[in-house]
N, C-alpha and C positions, 0 to 999 in steps of 0.2 A: 191457839198454839198447843192447847193440850191433846189435839188429834196427832202432832208429830210423834212418830216412832222415835225411840231413843236406841242408839246402839254404843257400843265402846269401839268405835275405830280408832282410838286413840288411847296410848296407854303412859303410864308413867316411866319414866327414864331413870338412870342412875341409881335404880334400886329403891327409888322414893327416899333416899337420904342425902340431900344436897341443901347447901345453905352457903350465904355469902362467906367467905373466908374470914377470920378474925383480923388478918392484915389489913382488912378494909376497916379503917376506923371512923368514927363519927356518924352521923345521919345521912343517908343515901339522899342525894338531892334530885340526881338524874342518872341516865345510863343511855347507852347506845350499843347497838350490834353492828357486826359486820367485818368483813375480813377474817372471819375465823377467830374472832375475839370479842370480849365483852367489856366495854370500857364504863366505868362507875365513877361519878364524881361526888364527893362528900361536902359536907357543909364546914368543914376545917380546910378547904381549898385542895385537896389530894384528889388526884386521879390514880384509878388502880386498875389494871389490866387484867382479865381473867381468861384462861384459856379453856380448851374444851373440859367439861367435867368439874366448872368452876372453881379451879385451881388458881391460886395466885401467881400470876407471873412477875408482875413489878409493878410499882407506883412511882409517883412523882408529884412534886408541888407545883401546880398549875397556876394558882391564883394563892394570894395571901390571905384571902378571908374566906370566901366561899366560892363554891363552883355551881352555878345554877344552872347552866344548860351546855349540852353535848351532843355533838353529832359527829359519827366517825364516816369518814367519804368512802365511796364503793371503788372510784376508779384509781384514785390514788390513797396511798397510805398515810391520810390525813387526819389530824384530829383538830376538829373547830370546838373550841369551848367558850363560854361568856361567865365570867365571875367577876368578884369583887377584888381588888385591888387597894391599895395605899393611895389615898387622896394627894395629888400634887400640890393643890392649892384648894382653899375652900368654894371656890368657884367652880373647879372642875368636878365632875363625878369620877368617882373610882371604877366604875364598870367597864370592863375591857373585853374585848374579843381578841381571842389568841388563836393561832394556827401552828401546830405542831406537826412536824414530820417524823412520824414514828419509825421511818426505816433510817433515820441520821440520829445517833445517840451524840450526847456530849461527850468531849475527850475524855480519855482515861486519865485517872488520878483527881478527877473532880470528886466532891463529898457525896455525890449522889447520882444514881441513874436516871436518868431523865433525857427525854427526846428533845432534838433541838427545836427551838420555838423559832419559826421563820416570819412571823408577822404578829404585830400587837396593835390594836386600832380602838382608839377611844369611840365608844358608840353615840354618846351625846356631846354634841357641841352646840355653839351658840345657835345656829340655823335649826338643830336638832335638839330640842329641849329634852331635859330628862323628865322620865316616867318608868312606871313599873313595868318590867318586861315579864309578859304573861305567855309568849310563845316563841319558839325559834325554829328555823327549816333553812336548811341549806341545799341548793339546787347545783348540781356539777355540769357546767357546760363544757366547751371545748378547752381543754386545760391551757394555760392555768386559771382560766376564769371561773368565777364562783359567784353565784347569786344568792345573797343571804336575805332572808326576810324576818325581822324583828318585830312580832307583835307586842303592842303596849295596851296599857289599861285605859288609856284615853281614845281608844278607837282609831290610833295611828298604827302604821307599819313603815318602819324604817327601812329600806332596802339599800344594800351595799353590793355594787358589782364591780367586779375587776380582779387585778392580780393583787392580791393582799401582801405576798411577800415582797413585790417591789412597790408596793404604795401605789400602784396604777389604778385608782379606783374612783367609781362615780356614785353619789349618794342620790338618792330620791325618795320620797314620801309620798305613802297612800293614805287616805282618809276614808274611813267608814263614815256612815251617817252619824251626825254628833247627835248624841241622847243626853238630855237634862241629868239623866240619873247614869252616874259614871260606872255604877256596876252592871248597867246592861250594855256599856260600849266597849268593854274590855275585850280584847281579842283572846279569844279561846280555842281557836285552830286554825291552822293554815295548811293549805295544799296546792302544790304546784302540777299543772297538767300541761304537757308538752305533746302537741299534736302537729307533727311535721314542722313547719317553720312558726305555727302558732305557740306562744308561749303565754299562758294564763296561769291566776293564781286565785284559789277561792280563800277567802277570809270569813269566819265564822265568830260572831258574837251573841251573847245570850239572846238578843233581840232581832238579829238578820243574818242572813247568809248573802254573801255579796261575791261576785266574780269580776277580777281586773284583769282585762286586756293588756299585756305588758307589752306585745310586739307592735302596738301602735303608740304613737307619741302625739299628745300626752297619753298615759294610760287611761283606759276607758272603764269605767265601773258599771256593772251592772247587777241589781237587786234581785236574787232569786228565791228570797222568801222572808218574810217580816219575822219569822220565829229562828232562834239559834239555838246553842246549847252551852253546857258547861265545858268547863277544862276536862281532857282527857277522854272526851265522849264524841272526838273526831278523828277519822282515819281515812285513807285513800285505798279504794279497790285496786286490783291490778287492771281493770277496765279503764282507769282513770276517773271514776266517779268519786264523789265526796261521800261519805257516810257519816251520818249523824245520829248520835243515840239521845232519845229522850224519854222520859219516863213511860209514855204510853206508845213507843214504837220505834223503830230503827228506819230513817229515811236514805234514799239515796237521791242524790242531786248530779245532774249532768248540767252541760253548760246552758241550755235551754230552760232551766228550770227544775223543780223537785220532780222526781220519778217515781219507781214504786217504794213502797214503805211495807214494813213487816210488824205485827203488831207483837212484840215482844214487851211484857209488861215488867215493870220493875225499873228502878233508878239505875243508869249505867254509869256504873262508875269508869270502867275502863271499855275501850273500843279498839277492836283490832281487825287486821286481814291477813290471813295466811292460807296461800295456795289455794284460793277459790272459798275458802271458808270464812265464814265470820265470826270473829272472836267477841265475847260480851262477858263482863264480870257484872253481874247483875246484883243489887242489893235487895233482898226480900225484906219489907218493913214490918211484914207480920212477926217473922221470927228472929230478925235483926240478923240473918245469916246471909253471906255471899255466895253466890253459885256461879261458877266459871262453865260457861255453856260454848261449845263449838257447833254452830249451825251450817248444813249443808243446805243453802237456799233453793238449789237448783231441783234437787232431789226431795226437798221438804222433810229434811228429817234433821235428829240433832247427833251428830257424829260422837259427841262427849258431853258428859256433865258430871261436875263433881263440885263439893262443897268446900269452899277454900277459906283462909283466914283474911284480915284485911289485907287488900293488895295496894302496893306502893307505886310498882313499877310492872308494865308487860312489854316485854321485846322477843323478837324472833332471831335465833341463831342456830348454825349448825342443821338446819331443817328441823327444829323443834322449838316448841312455845315454852318461854321462861317467864314465871310469875314470881317477882320479888316482893315479898312480904315485909309489912311495916316491921316484923320483929327480925329482919334480915335473914329468914329462913326462905328458901326458894323450892319452886315445883317446876319441873322439867317435863313437858309432855311432849311426846313423838306420837307420827301417825304410823299405824299399823302398815305392814304390807298388802298389796291388794289382794293376794292369794288369801291371807289370815280374814280379810273382810268379806270376801266372796264365800268362804267357807262358813263364816258366821251365819250369812244370809241364806245360803243353800241347806242349811241344818232347820232352818225355820221355814223353808220353801218360801222365801221372799225373792223370787226370781225377778219380779219386774223392779224391784229395787235395786237388785244386782245389776241389772241390764242399765238403768239409768246412772248407776254408779261408773260403770266400767265407762259409758258414753260420755258422763261429766268429765272425768277424768282423763278424758282423750287417751285411753289405753289402744293400743295396737288393735287393729282388725281381727287378728287371730284370737286374741284374748275375749273380744267381744262375740265372735262366733262360737266360742267355747261356752259362753255362759248362755247363749240362745240355744244352743243345741242341749246343753242341760235342761233350760227351762222346755224346751219341746219335748225331751224324754219325759219329764214329768208331767206335763199335759197329755202325752201320749199315754202313759200309764192310767191316767183318769179318763182314758177312753174319749178325751175332748180332741177328737182327730183334726177337726177345722182349725182351731187355734192351735195346736201342736203344728199343723203344716204351715201357719203364718210364721211360726218361729223359725223353722227348718228353711224356708224360702229366704230368709234374712241371712241365712248362713252359708248362701250360694257364693261359691269362690273361694271358700276356705274350708267348707265340710265336703268331706268326699260323698258324691251323689248317691254311691251303691249304699251307703250307710241308711239313708232317707228311703231309697227306694226298697230296700229290703223289707223294712217296717210294714211301709203301705202294701206290700206285694202279701204280705202274711195276713194283713188284716182285710183284705180284699177292698181296700178302700180305693176304688179305681177313680172316683172324681177327685179326691185330694191328690192323687198320684199325678192326673192328667194335669192338674194347676201347676205343680211341682216342676214336671217336665216343660212345660209351656214357658214357665220363669228361667229354666236352665236355658231354653232355645233363645230367650229374649236377651239374654245377656252374653250369647255366643258362647255357653261353656259346654255346650252337649256334644255328643261324641255320637258315632254311626248308631252305636246300641241305644241310646238315649233316643235317637230319631225313631229308631225301629219300635221301641216300647210305646214312644206316643202316638205314633201312627195307628200301633195295635190298639192303644186305648180308644182312641177315636172310632175305629172300626168296629171295636166291641160296643161302644156304646151307641154305634150308628149315629153320631152325630156329625151330620154331611157340614152344618153350619161352620163348626169349629174348623172342621178337616178343610174346607175352604179358606177360612182365614188364615191358618197355620199356611196351607201351600201358598197362597199369594203373599205372604208377609216378606218383608225385605228389611234388610240393615240400611245403616246411613248410605253405604255406596251403592245401594241398588241390587244387592247380592240376595241370596238366600240365606237364611240363618242356620240351615242344616245342611246335611251331608246330602247331595242330589241323587247320588245312586242307591243310596239306602233306602230316602223316600219313594223313588221309583220301584225298587224291588218289593217294598210291603206294599205300596198300592196297587201293583198287580197281582200280587197274591191276594188280596183282599177284593179284587175284581172291580177296584176303583180305577178303571183305565182312564178315564178322561181326566182325572187329577194327575195320573201318573205321565199323560201326555203333555198336560199344562206344564208340569215342573221340566220336563225335557226340553219342552219348547224354548222355555223362558230361560233355561240354562245354556241353550244352545248344544244341547247332547242330542243331536240329530240321528245318532245309529239307535239310541234308545227309543226315540219317538217313533221312528220307522220299525223297529222291533216290535212294540206294542201295535201299532196298525197292521204288520203284518202277521205276526204269530199268535196274538190274543184276539185280534177283531177281524182278521181278514179283509180289511177295508184296502183292497190293492188300487183302485182308482184314486183314493185320497192320498195313498203313499206316493203314487206315482206324480199326482200333482204338487205334493210337498218338495218332491226331489226337483222338480223343474224349477221350482223357487229359489232352491239354494244357490249359492255361488258355484262357480266351475270346479273348484278342487273340492268343495265339501260335496258336491252331488257326486263326483267320481269316486271319492271314498265309500259314500254310501252304497251306491250301484254295486261297487266290488263284494260289500258285505252280504247285501240282501237282494241282488241280482239273481241269484237261483231261484228264490222263490217267485219274484216277479217274472221271470222268462216262463216259470210253469204255468202262472196262473194268466198274465197278460203278456204275451210275448210280443204282438206288434205295437204296442204302447210303448213297452220296456225299450224296443228296438229303435223307435222314433226318438226316445229320450236319449239313448246312445248315439244316435245320429248327431242331434242337436249338440252332446257335451264334445265329440270327436272331430265335428265341422264346425260347430256355432254357427247356426243359420242366421240367427238375428244379427249376428256382427259380421257376416261375410262381406257386405258392402263397405264398412269402416275399415274392415282389414285388408281391402283389395291391393293397396299399395304395399304392404309389407307381409303379402300372405305367405310367401316361403317362410320366414322367420317365424310368424304367430302359429304355422302349422306345427313347428317344432315344440311349440309350448302347450298346445293342447293335448289332451289324453290320446293315447294311441289305441288303437281297437285291441291291440296284442294285449293290453293291461286287461282287458274283460274277457279274455277267452276263457277262464275257469267258469264263469257263471254258466256256459253253455255245455257244461260238461256232459249233461244228460239231454239236451236237446241239440243235436247236430245240425237238424234242419234250419232251425232259428237262426244259427250260427250263420250258416250259409246264406241265408237271406240278410243277414247284417251285412256281412262283409262282401256280398255282390252290391249292396246298396253303396258302401262307402267305397269301392272301388270305381263303382259309376259316376261317383261325385267327386271324388279326389283323385286326380292322376299323379300327383307328384308328392306321395305320402312318404316321410322318412322311414315308415315301416313296411314300406311297399313288397319287401322281400318276404319279410316274415307272414305278410296277409297272403300272397300268393302260394307261399308253402301249404299254409292251412287250407286255402280253398283247394288245391291240389289233393291233399289229402280227403277232403270231403267228397271232391268229384269223382277220384278214382277209387275209392274205397266200395267193396262189393255190397258191404252190408251196413245200413245205418239202423237206428233204433225207431222204427215206425210205428205210429200209433195202431191201436188195435183195430179192428174193422168197425167195431161199433162206434170208437169216436169219429172215424174217417165219415161215417154217414149219419152221425148224431142219433145213433140208437136205430136207425132204420133199417130194415131187413134188406140186402143186395137183391135177393131172388123173390119175387113174388110168388113163387110156387111153393115157399115155405108156408105160407098161411093156407094153401088149399091140401094141407095135408100130405106134404112130401116128406119122407123117411129123414130122419137125423143123421143117419150115415151119409143119404144124397147131399143133404146140405152141408155136411161136413165136406165131402169132396168137392162141392161146388165152390164154397167158401174158401177152400185151400188154394185152388186153381186161380179164382178171382185174384188172392193176396199175392201168389206167384206171378201172376201176369203183371200186377201193378209193380211189383219189385223190380221185374226184368225192365219195364217199360222207363222205371226212374232211374233206374242204372245205366241204360242206354242215354237217357237225357244228360245225366251227369257226366259220363265219359265224354259225350259231344261236348258239353261245356269245358271239360279238362282239356281237351284238344284244342279248343279255342283259345284256352287260356295260355297253353304250353306255346302256341305260335304267336299270340299277341304280347307275351310278355318277353319275347325273344326277338326284337326288331332286327331288320338286317344291319343297321348300323353299329349294334353294339356287340362287342365280342363276347360277352358273358351275359345270360338271361337276368331277367329281374325275379328269378326264383333260383333255388338252391338244386342245380342240375343234378348232382349225386341223389338228393332225396326223390327228385321225379323220376329217375331211372328207377329207383327202387321200388317206388309206389307202382310204376308201370310193370314191373317182373312180379312185384306180389300180387297183383289183381289182373295179372294177363291181360294187360292193356296194349295189344300189339301196335295199334295205329300210334299212340303216343311213344312207344319205344322206337318205332321206326323212325318218326319225326326226329326225336332226340339225337339217334345214332347217325342220322345223315347231316344233323344240323352241326354236329360234333365231328364229321368227315372220318366218322368210324364204320367205312364202307363194309368192311368184313363182317362187323358185328350186325349190319343191316341183312346181308345175305345169310348170316347164321340164322336170322329169325325166320327167313323162309324157307331155309333149309330144315328148320326143327318143325315147321309147320307142313313141310312136302307140298309147298305152292310152287310147282313148277312154272308154271304160267308167270306168276309173279315175280319168281325170281330171274327168268330169263328177263323180264321186262325191268325188273331192277339193274340188272348188269347193262343193259342198252343203256340206260339213264345214266349210271355211275360208273361204268366203264370205259367211257369214252375219254380218251386223252387228250383230243383237242378241245374238249370243254372241261378239262381241270380234273377227269375222272381217273380212275385206277385201273389200268387195262389188265393186271393181274387177277382181276376178279373172275375174268373168263377162264383162267387157270384152275382158281378154287373151284368155279362151277363145273368144269370137266372132271375134276378130281372127284367132285361129289356124285356126278352121275358114274364114274368109273366104280365107286365104291357102294352104289345104290343097291345093286342086286336085283334089279327089276327092269323090266323091258322099257327102255326110256330113247329109242331108236330117233323118234321125231326130234325130241329135244338136243339129243347129241349133234345130229346133223346140223340144227341151228346154232349151236354152240361153235363147231366147228368151222361154219361161214365165217364167222367173226373173228374166231382164232387165225385162220387163214388169211382173212382181210387185212389184219393188222399184225399178221406175221408174230404172233404172241408166243409159241411153243414150236419147238423142232418136231418134225413128224415122228422122230423117234420117241420122245417124251410122250406124245399123243396115243402113240401105239401102247408103249407101256402102261399108260394109266388106264386107258379104256380095256386092256385086256384082263383087269381083275374082275371085270363085270360079266359072269358066265352067259347073260341074258343077251349080250349085244353079239351080232354076227359080223363078218369080215364085210358083208355088204353095204353096212353102215358107214364105214369109212373107205370103201373102194375108191369111189369118186375123189374123194380128197387126198387118197394116196397118188392115184393117177396124177393129178393135177402138180402133186407137189414134185412128183419124180420128172414129169415132163418139165416142170420148172427148175429143177435141179440141173437136167440136162442142157437146158438152154445155157444156164450159168457156165456149166463145165466148159461148154463148146466157147464161149466168150473168154473163159479164163485162158483156154488152150491158145487162141489167136494172139491174147495179150502178150503169153510167154513166149511164143513165137518171133514177135515183134522186137520183144525186150531182148531175145537172143541175137536177133540179126543185129541190133542196134549195139549191143555188146561187141559183137565180132568185129563190127566196123571201127569201132572205138579202141579195141586191141590194136588192130591192123595200124590203124593211124599212130599208136604210140610205138608200135614196134618200127615203124617208116622214120618216125623222129629220132628214135635212138640210134637207128643204123645209117640212114641216108642223109646227104646233105640236102638243103633246102636253098631254093633260087628265089631271090627275091627280085621281082622284074617290074615293081612300081615306079612310075617316074614323077609321080608327084607326091606332096606330102599329105596325108591324111587328114591333118588336122587344118590346114591352110590352103590346100589344094593348090599350091605353087610348084614350080618344079622343084624335084627334089635336088639338094647340091650338099655338099661335105660339109661340115659332119653331119651325119645322119645316123638315126638309131632303126634297127628293123627287129621287130619282134616275130615270133614263133607263129604268131595269128595272120601273120602276113599282113601285118600293118606297117608302115613306114612313115617315120616322123622327122622334121628338122629338129636337131637338139635344141634350137633355141626355141622350138614351139613345145617341148616337153617340160622346159624349167627344170626345176630340182629334182622331179619324179621320172627317172630313167629306167625303174625298175618294173615297171607294169604297163600295160598298153591302156590309154586313157579311153580307149572305145569299148574293150572288153572287160575292164576293171569292176565296172557295175554290176554286171552280170554275175562274174565270178564270185564279188562281195557278198550279193545277196544269197548265194548258196552257201557260203561259209557261215554265213548269220543264220541261215536256217537250219546248218547243221548243228551250230552251238545251241540254238533253241532245242532241238530235238534232245541233245546231249542234257542240256539243263531240266527239260521234262522228264527224263528218265530218273531223276533224282526225287521228283515230287509224286511220291506213292500215293497220296490221298487223293490226287486228280485222276491217276491210273484207275485205281478201283471204284472211283466214282462213275468213269466212263464204263467199267464194266458192268457196275450195277445196274445204271441207266439203258444201256444198251439192249436191244431186243436180243441181239447174238454175241455175248461177249466172247466167244471163241474169235471172233472177227476182229474185235479191239486187239486182243493179244497178238493175232497175226498181224495186222498193222503196225504194231510197235514192232515185232520181229523184221518185218519188210523194211521200215524205217531204219532199221540197227540200232535202235535205242536200246533194248535190252539184250542184244546178240555180244555185247562186250561187256565183260567182270573182271574184275581185278582179282588175281590170284597170286599170292605170294609164292616166291620160287624158294627152293631150299636154303639159299644162301641170303634171302632177304633180310633174316634178323641182325647178317652180319653186315651186309653192305647198304641197306636202307633203300636200295633201288627196287622197283617193280617192271615186269614184261606183260605186255598186253597180248592176250591169246583171244580166240574166238570161240565160243560156246555159248548153250543156253544155261 
């Protein structure tokens, strides 16, 4: 024990000047603390209550003779006392147990201030004989139940349980082993132990330590030790252990027997427990002095030691330890705050003691970390870096990591720094910078084994304990590519894994295999990001992967039933166009394969547009001649000493010929695509027709342009292309095909063709004669228009159109002759009609018919005769006597025709449509005049505005 350090963790309170007040009279027999007051019982039967500072509060007469034992309850403000009162009879003892309610005072007007006594109980009865009381203990159970244990000098323990105020109690007796020597069987200490439903009672005599199990009936006794202790040397710890002080040591007892012991020499006059500290008043037999020691058993130190007078009572209240001396003086000792204790230890560099102290007193983690930090700083100042780092590691989670990292960066202690960073990652408190620093430490140390362990470490959920991107970045920078790839693959960072394979290692085949193993969506994302590199180095393999992505070969059979719906879920080739930005040849190959395999792609319009751009473009980025021939020379004469200039000319010619051949092949494919993607059953093609026209015009692709114009029925644009190229033969052939109205063509193309030759300025007599043949055959233009048109070409002579004009004049002469004969006939018919009308108006008509025209019977009266020389019985006509039944239908049809003509004269759209669609518009107008449709116009007379009537006049 002399090796234990002594400290002053406690100090005297109340300035060291405290004593029991003078109001407390007589000898102090007992005392108790609790609920913020100290209760003192005296030998004159009075009980005094002292408040904080040991000031007298009030007192009252509890017993008539003496107060032997007191205990103030914690849960309720009750005071339980045992004392001597007057005897009622010689046979009955005057020893009584009383319960006072300190919250209920006696009514005003009484002679003294005293609390209400709610229960009085005689301790000794016939069943419980009288003996000297040596120990007293009260246990508060569920209110209002109390369990009172009274120890006697004969080894018995009287127990009283129940509600004393209502006198609802039960009594029972416990017996410690009998001893012949009464002094060895006296109860010197009691202690309740409540553990869940288990209720146990420790009982101590000078010769034994026993344990009673009160939760079983009858109570079971168990002997824990054959050696006990004297009065005042028994206490209970906060861990429900029984503490017994003997001259040689202090012993701890649990339910299964004696536990640890501490060899504190000297007679233990008083024993107590306070906040984890062991309190001992020890008498030194050599000098006769009493020493009060406070032991910190966990940290093995003496927290306080002071020489005191003779102590009569010891109790704890207000967070202090109060020693009452025999001379009624008092000593109040309180614990210093944690900061003061730690400062004391820091000044002495007792950091280990400080750490143990804060841990034993269950200080918060931040306070513990601060002590550890100071200890680490102390060790660091002594250059004990390993031990300092051990302390710093314990502060992880509370101390800022940069504080520690900075220290060990300065000291160049990379091994210690690595250890600290590893612990940070194990606890999941590392940031990206910490991961970077740790990996840099590994790489500088070239500790591949530790790097492997760190990279493959995982937390409980199977996740990495570090930032994945940071780890990959640092490993790549240090050329630990395999480690970076492992992390990327484990974390599912496919883009980073491929970035290492392609940019750092150039392992293109492995990258393609990895992409093939990914899911559809993930593979698509990675191809979009790294497809440019793959196309540059592995075009064929990359195209194969793209084909699997966009068509999914392996699943085609499974998806056959819902192929159309599934195609819409697959990636579109259009999504990958950007990766071919520098490789149009590969793009062309990819799109051709796709279109050959997938016929009904949702993106077929965009795909066809892209293919058309590739096919019709004049220039693509071709590889150099050395790449085409894998470095071999095209011309064998180069090796035989051909001059450099000749070689350059030869190579340039070969390259030009190769480009021209390729361009022609691509244009051929383009024309095939234009035709294939515009089936006859579709009104619109499966490509952007405007874009196709622009591409054909930009790249001078005449065949494609002609096909598109013809397909769109833009015949004039078709012949314009031939005119622009001065292709006379093709121009006439096109007009033969597109100008035939019988086949849905446009005959006006011949007029445009004739106008072209008329404005050409060259000798084109042969072509003009052929054109005039078709114009004459279909009677497209009048001769006068033909003459005017051809007169503009100075290179044409009259001989070109002489035959045409002769035939037209002969034809016109025949028409004139036919018209004259028709005129003469019409004039004769008109004269006959006029003569007949004159005859009807001036001469009488003689009707000589003898039979009815309707019934063919003999005509008799009454009869009706019509001017048309038809006669009828009146009965045969019925109600219609105004018109001839035989002639009426003919005249009615004529009138209907006239009304229709007048109605058509008002339909201007029909008139102009007939004029426009007719070969000779003048003939349509003449026909309208001849039928009298437009020869009548309504002209308002001068007086029309007044009378509202109109007159009909003839005129054009």
